[in-house]
C-alpha positions in Angstrom: -4.4 -27.2 -21.9 -7.7 -28.9 -22.9 -10.6 -26.8 -24.1 -13.0 -26.1 -21.2 -16.3 -28.0 -21.4 -19.2 -25.8 -22.3 -22.7 -26.4 -20.8 -24.8 -28.5 -23.2 -21.9 -30.5 -24.7 -22.2 -34.2 -24.8 -19.1 -34.5 -22.7 -20.4 -32.3 -19.9 -19.9 -33.8 -16.4 -22.7 -35.4 -14.4 -23.3 -32.9 -11.6 -26.8 -34.0 -10.7 -27.8 -33.1 -7.1 -24.4 -31.7 -6.0 -24.4 -28.2 -4.5 -22.1 -25.9 -2.5 -22.5 -22.7 -0.5 -20.7 -20.0 -2.4 -19.7 -16.6 -1.1 -18.5 -15.2 -4.4 -17.2 -16.1 -7.9 -15.0 -13.5 -9.5 -12.3 -12.9 -12.1 -9.2 -11.1 -11.0 -5.4 -11.3 -11.0 -3.9 -14.0 -8.7 -2.6 -12.1 -5.7 -0.2 -14.7 -4.3 1.4 -18.1 -4.7 3.4 -19.3 -7.8 0.8 -18.0 -10.4 0.8 -14.4 -8.9 -0.3 -11.8 -11.5 -2.0 -14.3 -13.8 -5.7 -13.7 -14.6 -7.7 -16.3 -12.6 -11.3 -17.1 -11.7 -11.8 -17.5 -7.9 -14.5 -19.7 -6.4 -14.8 -18.7 -2.8 -16.7 -21.2 -0.7 -18.5 -20.2 2.5 -17.6 -21.4 6.0 -14.4 -22.0 8.0 -13.8 -23.8 11.3 -10.8 -21.6 12.1 -10.6 -18.1 13.4 -7.1 -16.9 12.6 -6.1 -13.6 14.1 -5.1 -12.1 10.8 -8.0 -13.5 8.7 -8.9 -11.2 5.8 -11.9 -13.1 4.6 -14.2 -13.1 7.7 -17.1 -12.2 5.4 -16.9 -15.7 4.1 -17.6 -17.3 7.5 -21.3 -17.4 7.0 -24.1 -16.4 4.5 -23.4 -17.2 0.9 -25.7 -18.8 -1.6 -26.4 -22.5 -2.3 -25.4 -23.1 -5.9 -25.7 -26.3 -7.9 -22.3 -27.6 -9.1 -23.5 -27.3 -12.7 -24.3 -23.6 -12.2 -20.8 -23.0 -10.6 -19.2 -24.6 -13.6 -21.3 -22.4 -16.0 -20.3 -19.3 -14.1 -16.6 -20.2 -14.3 -16.8 -21.1 -18.0 -18.3 -17.7 -18.8 -14.9 -16.1 -18.0 -13.0 -18.4 -20.3 -10.2 -18.7 -17.8 -7.0 -20.7 -17.9 -6.5 -20.7 -14.1 -9.1 -21.4 -11.4 -8.6 -21.1 -7.7 -10.9 -22.7 -5.2 -10.6 -20.8 -1.9 -12.6 -19.8 1.2 -13.1 -19.7 4.1 -11.9 -23.3 4.2 -13.2 -24.9 1.0 -12.6 -28.5 2.3 -15.1 -27.9 5.0 -17.7 -28.6 2.4 -17.6 -32.3 1.1 -18.7 -31.3 -2.3 -15.5 -29.3 -2.8 -13.9 -32.5 -3.9 -16.1 -33.2 -6.9 -16.0 -29.5 -7.7 -12.2 -29.7 -8.0 -12.3 -32.8 -10.1 -14.9 -31.3 -12.5 -12.8 -28.1 -12.9 -9.8 -30.3 -13.8 -11.9 -32.3 -16.2 -12.9 -29.0 -17.9 -9.2 -28.3 -18.7 -8.4 -25.5 -16.3 -5.2 -25.3 -14.2 -6.8 -25.6 -10.8 -5.4 -24.7 -7.4 -6.8 -25.1 -3.9 -6.1 -22.7 -1.1 -6.5 -24.6 2.2 -5.8 -23.8 5.8 -4.0 -27.0 6.5 -6.4 -28.0 9.2 -8.3 -30.6 7.2 -7.1 -33.6 5.3 -6.1 -33.2 1.6 -6.2 -36.9 1.1 -9.2 -36.8 -1.2 -8.1 -33.9 -3.4 -7.7 -34.7 -7.1 -4.0 -35.2 -7.8 -4.3 -32.8 -10.8 -5.0 -29.9 -8.3 -2.1 -27.8 -7.1 -2.5 -27.6 -3.3 -1.5 -24.3 -1.6 -1.4 -25.4 2.0 -1.0 -23.1 5.0 0.9 -24.0 8.1 -0.5 -21.8 10.8 2.1 -19.9 12.9 1.9 -19.1 16.6 0.5 -15.6 16.1 -2.4 -17.0 14.1 -3.8 -18.4 17.4 -4.7 -21.5 15.4 -1.4 -23.3 15.3 -2.9 -26.2 17.2 -5.2 -26.9 14.2 -2.3 -27.8 11.8 -2.8 -31.3 10.4 0.8 -32.5 9.9 -0.5 -35.7 8.3 -1.0 -33.5 5.2 2.7 -33.1 4.7 3.4 -36.6 3.3 0.5 -36.1 0.9 2.1 -33.1 -0.7 3.6 -33.4 -4.2 6.4 -31.5 -6.0 3.6 -29.5 -7.7 2.2 -28.2 -4.4 3.1 -25.2 -2.3 3.3 -24.5 1.5 2.5 -21.0 2.8 3.4 -19.4 6.1 1.8 -16.1 7.1 4.4 -14.3 9.3 3.3 -11.8 11.9 6.5 -11.3 13.9 10.0 -12.6 14.6 8.7 -15.5 16.7 6.6 -16.6 13.7 9.6 -16.3 11.5 11.7 -18.5 13.7 8.9 -21.1 14.0 8.4 -21.2 10.3 12.2 -21.6 9.7 12.2 -24.5 12.1 9.2 -26.2 10.3 11.0 -25.6 7.0 13.9 -27.7 8.2 11.9 -30.2 10.3 9.8 -31.3 7.3 12.4 -30.6 4.5 9.7 -28.6 2.8 12.0 -26.9 0.2 12.7 -30.4 -1.2 9.2 -31.6 -1.0 7.1 -28.9 -2.8 7.7 -26.5 -5.6 7.6 -23.4 -3.5 7.6 -22.5 0.2 5.9 -19.2 0.6 6.7 -16.7 3.3 4.1 -13.9 3.4 4.1 -10.9 5.8 0.8 -10.5 7.6 -0.6 -7.4 6.0 -0.5 -4.4 8.4 1.4 -6.4 11.1 4.9 -7.0 9.6 6.5 -4.7 7.0 7.4 -6.7 3.9 10.9 -5.2 3.9 11.6 -6.6 7.4 10.6 -10.1 6.3 12.7 -9.8 3.2 15.8 -8.9 5.3 15.3 -11.8 7.6 15.0 -14.2 4.6 18.2 -12.8 3.1 20.1 -12.9 6.4 19.4 -16.6 6.8 19.6 -17.4 3.1 16.4 -19.4 3.2 15.2 -21.4 0.2 11.8 -19.8 0.2 9.8 -17.4 -2.0 8.7 -14.2 -0.3 5.3 -12.9 -1.5 3.3 -9.8 -1.0 -0.4 -10.0 -1.6 -0.8 -8.2 -4.9 -4.5 -7.7 -4.7 -4.2 -5.8 -1.4 -2.1 -3.2 -3.2 -4.1 -3.0 -6.4 -7.6 -3.0 -4.9 -7.1 -2.1 -1.2 -8.2 -5.6 -0.1 -11.8 -5.1 -1.4 -13.9 -8.2 -1.7 -14.3 -9.5 -5.3 -10.6 -9.0 -6.1 
């Protein structure tokens, strides 16, 4: 990994005029996806056009603080991280998310993007690991899935399904086969909706059907009781 750029170095990126609305920037353990358990800086952007039934970050729908891109990069660098996750809300709802991702990659971090799958990922820097949701029927936002994103996924990316019930599981299993997702991305993630579906039940369904997926539990919800900033 390259050494992260520090503010004031001659190689610092040109961020003149760029700004984003930020809900929070914090340092915690990654709670899900392939890097679960690894110390990570999270940059949570404000705003989301979706209203999923199980959303656990509704506090990021509005408010936040406008921050210059340079200041965001300084805040991230202060933690001296190896991993950075840009999340939301829906981070791609802000156009300046794309240069933010590129600058974070330029700084030498391993960067991931958590996106709802409702907006195109066509402009995302290819160095970024995309963690793309496919919204299930119980989310009430299934109609927002942009299936044009699937051909844009690479073997470094991940696809996530949040499963609320058996109908969601059957739907996700169908999409797994329809788009040959297990052979397209590094991990297909099945996550039980916290408080709606017991993790053990989802685990048993996965084992019964011998699915080529990674089950995940959201670590941060067990360690910090789903408190913001973790």
